[in-house]
BATOR-71066 format. One record per residue (C-alpha): chain; x, y negated, z negated; residue in three letters. Coordinates in Angstrom, 1 decimal, always signed. Example, Ala and Ser with C-alpha at 12.3 -4.5 7.8 and 13.67 -1.06 7.14 Angstrom:
% BATOR-71066
   mido     east    north       up   migu
      A    +12.3     +4.5     -7.8    Ala
      A    +13.7     +1.1     -7.1    Ser
END
This chain:
% BATOR-71066
   mido     east    north       up   migu
      A     -9.8    -10.8    -33.5    Met
      A     -9.9    -13.3    -30.7    Ala
      A    -10.2    -12.0    -27.1    Glu
      A     -6.9    -12.4    -25.2    Arg
      A     -7.2    -13.6    -21.6    Leu
      A     -4.5    -13.7    -19.1    Val
      A     -5.0    -16.0    -16.0    Phe
      A     -3.1    -15.2    -12.9    Leu
      A     -2.4    -18.2    -10.6    Thr
      A     +0.1    -19.6     -8.1    Gly
      A     +2.6    -22.6     -8.1    His
      A     +0.1    -25.2     -6.8    Leu
      A     -2.7    -24.5     -9.2    Ala
      A     -0.8    -23.8    -12.4    Lys
      A     -0.5    -27.3    -13.7    Val
      A     -4.2    -28.0    -13.1    Arg
      A     -5.2    -24.7    -14.7    Leu
      A     -3.0    -25.5    -17.8    Glu
      A     -4.6    -28.9    -18.1    Arg
      A     -8.1    -27.6    -17.8    Leu
      A     -7.6    -24.8    -20.4    Leu
      A     -5.9    -27.1    -22.8    Ala
      A     -8.8    -29.6    -22.4    Gly
      A    -11.2    -27.0    -23.7    Leu
      A     -9.7    -27.5    -27.2    Gly
      A    -10.2    -24.8    -29.7    Glu
      A    -11.6    -21.7    -28.1    Thr
      A    -12.9    -18.3    -29.3    Glu
      A    -10.3    -16.6    -27.1    Phe
      A     -6.5    -16.8    -26.8    Ala
      A     -5.1    -17.5    -23.4    Trp
      A     -2.0    -17.2    -21.3    Glu
      A     -1.2    -18.3    -17.8    Ile
      A     +1.1    -16.3    -15.5    Ile
      A     +2.4    -17.8    -12.2    Asp
      A     +2.6    -14.7    -10.0    Ile
      A     +5.1    -16.3     -7.8    Gly
      A     +3.1    -17.4     -4.7    Val
      A     +2.4    -20.9     -3.7    Lys
      A     -1.4    -20.5     -3.1    Val
      A     -3.1    -18.4     -5.7    Ala
      A     -5.7    -16.9     -3.4    Ala
      A     -2.9    -15.4     -1.2    Leu
      A     -1.6    -13.1     -3.9    Met
      A     -2.0     -9.4     -2.8    Thr
      A     -2.6     -6.2     -4.6    Glu
      A     +1.0     -5.2     -4.0    Asp
      A     +2.4     -8.5     -5.2    Ile
      A     +0.4     -8.2     -8.4    Ile
      A     +1.5     -4.6     -9.1    Lys
      A     +5.2     -5.5     -8.5    Arg
      A     +5.3     -8.8    -10.4    Arg
      A     +2.8     -8.7    -13.2    Leu
      A     +4.1     -7.7    -16.6    Thr
      A     +1.7     -7.9    -19.5    Leu
      A     +4.0     -8.6    -22.4    Ala
      A     +1.2     -8.2    -25.0    Gly
      A     -2.2     -6.6    -25.3    Ala
      A     -4.5     -8.3    -22.9    Ala
      A     -8.3     -7.8    -23.0    Asp
      A     -9.0     -9.2    -19.6    Arg
      A     -6.9    -10.5    -16.7    Val
      A     -8.7    -13.3    -14.7    Ile
      A     -7.8    -13.5    -11.0    Leu
      A     -8.6    -16.4     -8.6    Pro
      A    -12.2    -16.1     -7.3    Gly
      A    -10.9    -16.0     -3.7    Arg
      A     -8.7    -13.0     -4.3    Tyr
      A     -9.8    -10.3     -2.0    Arg
      A     -7.9     -7.2     -3.1    Gly
      A     -9.3     -4.1     -4.8    Asp
      A    -10.1     -5.1     -8.4    Ile
      A    -10.8     -1.5     -9.5    Glu
      A     -7.4     -0.3     -8.3    His
      A     -5.6     -3.0    -10.2    Leu
      A     -7.7     -2.4    -13.4    Ser
      A     -6.8     +1.3    -13.2    Asn
      A     -3.2     +0.6    -12.5    His
      A     -2.7     -1.7    -15.6    Phe
      A     -5.3     -0.1    -17.8    Gly
      A     -6.9     -3.5    -18.4    Val
      A    -10.0     -5.0    -16.9    Pro
      A     -9.1     -7.4    -14.1    Leu
      A    -12.0     -9.7    -13.0    Val
      A    -12.5    -12.4    -10.4    Arg
      A    -13.0    -15.9    -11.8    Gly
      A    -14.9    -18.7    -10.0    Pro
      A    -13.8    -19.9     -6.5    Asp
      A    -13.0    -23.3     -7.9    Glu
      A    -10.9    -24.1    -11.0    Ile
      A    -13.4    -26.8    -11.9    Ala
      A    -16.0    -24.1    -12.5    Asp
      A    -13.9    -22.2    -14.9    Leu
      A    -15.4    -23.7    -18.1    Pro
      A    -18.8    -22.5    -17.1    Ala
      A    -17.4    -19.1    -16.2    Phe
      A    -16.0    -19.0    -19.8    Leu
      A    -19.2    -20.1    -21.3    Gly
      A    -18.3    -23.7    -21.8    Arg
      A    -20.0    -26.7    -20.4    Ala
      A    -16.7    -28.4    -19.6    Gly
      A    -16.1    -32.1    -19.0    Glu
      A    -18.4    -33.9    -16.4    Pro
      A    -16.5    -35.2    -13.4    Pro
      A    -15.1    -38.7    -13.9    Asp
      A    -16.6    -40.9    -11.2    Leu
      A    -16.0    -44.1    -13.0    Ser
      A    -13.3    -45.2    -10.6    Arg
      A    -15.6    -44.8     -7.6    His
      A    -18.6    -46.8     -6.4    Asp
      A    -20.7    -44.2     -4.7    Met
      A    -24.2    -43.2     -3.8    Arg
      A    -25.3    -39.7     -2.9    Ile
      A    -27.7    -39.4     +0.0    Phe
      A    -29.4    -36.0     -0.1    Ala
      A    -31.1    -35.1     +3.2    Glu
      A    -34.3    -33.1     +3.5    Ile
      A    -33.4    -31.7     +6.9    Val
      A    -36.7    -30.1     +7.7    Asp
      A    -38.8    -33.0     +6.4    Ala
      A    -41.3    -33.1     +9.4    Pro
      A    -42.2    -29.5     +8.6    Met
      A    -43.2    -30.2     +5.0    Leu
      A    -46.3    -31.6     +3.3    Ser
      A    -46.0    -34.8     +1.2    Val
      A    -46.4    -32.7     -1.9    Glu
      A    -43.6    -30.4     -0.9    Ala
      A    -41.3    -33.4     +0.0    Leu
      A    -41.9    -34.9     -3.5    Val
      A    -41.1    -31.5     -5.1    Ala
      A    -37.9    -31.2     -3.0    Arg
      A    -37.0    -34.8     -3.9    Ala
      A    -37.3    -34.1     -7.6    Arg
      A    -35.0    -31.1     -7.2    Thr
      A    -32.4    -33.1     -5.3    Leu
      A    -32.5    -36.0     -7.8    Ala
      A    -32.1    -33.6    -10.7    Ala
      A    -29.0    -32.3     -8.9    Ala
      A    -27.5    -35.8     -8.7    Gly
      A    -28.9    -37.4     -5.5    Ala
      A    -29.3    -41.2     -5.6    Asp
      A    -31.2    -41.5     -2.4    Val
      A    -33.7    -39.1     -0.8    Ile
      A    -33.1    -39.0     +3.0    Asp
      A    -36.0    -37.9     +5.2    Leu
      A    -34.3    -36.2     +8.2    Gly
      A    -36.4    -36.4    +11.3    Cys
      A    -36.0    -33.8    +14.0    Leu
      A    -35.7    -34.3    +17.8    Pro
      A    -38.9    -33.9    +19.7    Glu
      A    -40.7    -32.9    +16.5    Thr
      A    -43.7    -35.1    +15.4    Pro
      A    -43.6    -36.4    +11.9    Phe
      A    -47.1    -37.7    +11.4    Pro
      A    -46.7    -37.9     +7.6    Leu
      A    -43.6    -40.0     +7.7    Leu
      A    -45.1    -43.3     +6.5    Gly
      A    -47.2    -41.6     +3.9    Glu
      A    -44.2    -39.6     +2.7    Ala
      A    -42.1    -42.7     +2.3    Val
      A    -44.8    -44.6     +0.4    Arg
      A    -45.4    -41.6     -2.0    Glu
      A    -41.7    -41.1     -2.6    Leu
      A    -41.3    -44.8     -3.4    Lys
      A    -44.4    -44.7     -5.7    Ala
      A    -42.7    -41.8     -7.5    Gln
      A    -39.6    -44.0     -8.1    Gly
      A    -37.2    -42.6     -5.5    Phe
      A    -34.9    -44.5     -3.3    Leu
      A    -35.6    -43.4     +0.3    Val
      A    -33.8    -43.4     +3.6    Ser
      A    -35.0    -42.4     +7.0    Val
      A    -32.6    -40.9     +9.6    Asp
      A    -33.9    -40.6    +13.1    Ser
      A    -32.9    -41.1    +16.7    Ala
      A    -36.4    -42.4    +17.4    Ser
      A    -36.9    -46.1    +17.1    Thr
      A    -40.6    -45.5    +16.5    Asp
      A    -39.9    -43.3    +13.5    Glu
      A    -37.3    -45.8    +12.2    Leu
      A    -39.9    -48.6    +12.5    Ser
      A    -42.5    -46.5    +10.7    Ile
      A    -40.1    -45.8     +7.9    Gly
      A    -39.1    -49.4     +7.6    Ala
      A    -42.7    -50.6     +7.5    Arg
      A    -43.5    -48.0     +4.8    Ala
      A    -40.8    -49.4     +2.6    Gly
      A    -37.7    -47.2     +3.2    Ala
      A    -34.7    -48.6     +1.4    Asp
      A    -32.2    -47.5     +4.0    Tyr
      A    -32.4    -46.8     +7.8    Leu
      A    -29.7    -44.4     +8.9    Leu
      A    -27.9    -44.2    +12.3    Ser
      A    -28.6    -47.6    +13.6    Leu
      A    -26.2    -48.9    +16.2    Asp
      A    -25.6    -52.2    +18.1    Glu
      A    -28.7    -51.5    +20.2    Asn
      A    -31.1    -50.5    +17.4    Thr
      A    -29.9    -52.8    +14.6    Leu
      A    -32.6    -55.4    +15.3    Pro
      A    -35.1    -53.0    +13.8    Leu
      A    -33.7    -53.9    +10.4    Ala
      A    -34.0    -57.7    +10.8    Phe
      A    -37.6    -57.9     +9.9    Asp
      A    -37.5    -55.5     +7.0    His
      A    -35.8    -55.1     +3.6    Lys
      A    -34.3    -51.7     +4.5    Ala
      A    -30.5    -51.6     +4.6    Val
      A    -29.1    -50.4     +7.9    Pro
      A    -26.4    -47.8     +8.0    Val
      A    -24.4    -48.6    +11.1    Leu
      A    -22.8    -46.0    +13.4    Ile
      A    -21.0    -46.3    +16.8    Pro
      A    -23.3    -46.4    +19.8    Ser
      A    -21.1    -43.8    +21.4    Thr
      A    -19.5    -41.2    +19.2    Pro
      A    -16.0    -42.2    +18.1    Gly
      A    -16.3    -45.7    +19.6    Asp
      A    -15.2    -48.1    +16.8    Leu
      A    -15.4    -51.1    +19.1    Asp
      A    -19.2    -50.6    +19.4    Ser
      A    -19.3    -50.2    +15.6    Leu
      A    -17.5    -53.5    +15.3    Gly
      A    -20.1    -55.2    +17.5    Arg
      A    -22.8    -53.9    +15.3    Ala
      A    -21.0    -55.2    +12.2    Ile
      A    -20.6    -58.6    +13.7    Glu
      A    -24.3    -58.7    +14.7    Ala
      A    -25.4    -57.7    +11.1    Ala
      A    -23.0    -60.3     +9.6    Gln
      A    -24.3    -63.0    +11.9    Lys
      A    -27.9    -62.1    +11.0    Ala
      A    -27.1    -62.2     +7.3    Gly
      A    -28.2    -58.6     +6.9    Val
      A    -26.6    -56.3     +4.2    Ala
      A    -25.4    -53.1     +5.7    Phe
      A    -23.3    -49.9     +5.2    Ile
      A    -20.8    -48.8     +7.8    Thr
      A    -20.5    -45.2     +8.9    Asp
      A    -17.8    -44.2    +11.4    Pro
      A    -19.3    -40.7    +11.2    Val
      A    -17.5    -37.7     +9.7    Leu
      A    -17.5    -34.8    +12.2    Asp
      A    -17.7    -31.1    +11.1    Pro
      A    -14.6    -29.0    +10.7    Ile
      A    -13.5    -27.5    +14.0    His
      A    -15.6    -30.2    +15.9    Phe
      A    -13.3    -33.2    +15.6    Gly
      A    -13.0    -33.4    +11.8    Phe
      A     -9.4    -34.5    +11.7    Ala
      A     -9.9    -37.2    +14.3    Ala
      A    -13.0    -38.5    +12.5    Ser
      A    -11.0    -38.9     +9.3    Leu
      A     -8.6    -41.0    +11.3    Gly
      A    -11.5    -43.2    +12.4    Arg
      A    -12.4    -43.8     +8.7    Phe
      A     -8.8    -44.9     +8.0    Ile
      A     -8.9    -47.2    +11.1    Glu
      A    -12.3    -48.6    +10.2    Ala
      A    -11.0    -49.5     +6.7    Arg
      A     -8.0    -51.2     +8.3    Arg
      A    -10.1    -53.2    +10.7    Arg
      A    -12.8    -54.1     +8.2    Trp
      A    -11.3    -54.1     +4.7    Pro
      A    -14.2    -55.8     +3.0    Glu
      A    -17.2    -53.9     +4.5    Val
      A    -19.0    -51.1     +2.6    Glu
      A    -18.2    -47.7     +4.0    Leu
END
């Protein structure tokens, strides 16, 4: 007899959950979704579940949102049925249920994933290549060698050449013009964090510059860098810079919107 699973959720996630479970097709389990009556699923409490959940039939397991933080054991004892936490994200539910699920559809997006090795100066070339293979296997399109302030990177040129020889696309991200020059001469595909002052580094090399404001948040300076690159006939990518949450994140999103308004044709 097929296992019967009951999924508890809230208003916002219910439709998406239904679509995902239906998309699994024929399953080795029967399933039911119960909207517990809260807007955000993770905000359901132990008391709410006890008061509102009625199991109409025999359930083998009740799957709670992964971010539910109540006492699972108390609930299991109360209902006489195992209650378990599912994954934090609905998208990971197929794997939780033993299914591969559908791969994410990125067909409508033109994107490249840059994966930074943040401690690159501290690693050997062999270790960098090994890390690059791991990142590429996880979906990275470009391996970014992140340089560290006031930290020598004597193997930078050798690392870029070896990564290129192994078939990787490589970028170099540094505040040092010397390191950027070394990376460019070694054959890096991209130079990150160039501004209107350091952009000329890219003029004599094939590396694509990724342009940022010369002063954080200053889109006018970014505009001058864009104009200089266009005048020089250099291909480039524009980066208004996304700041971390709690450190200007919302304002930086606004800058991306404004950048697209100002420069609708440039690559962001």
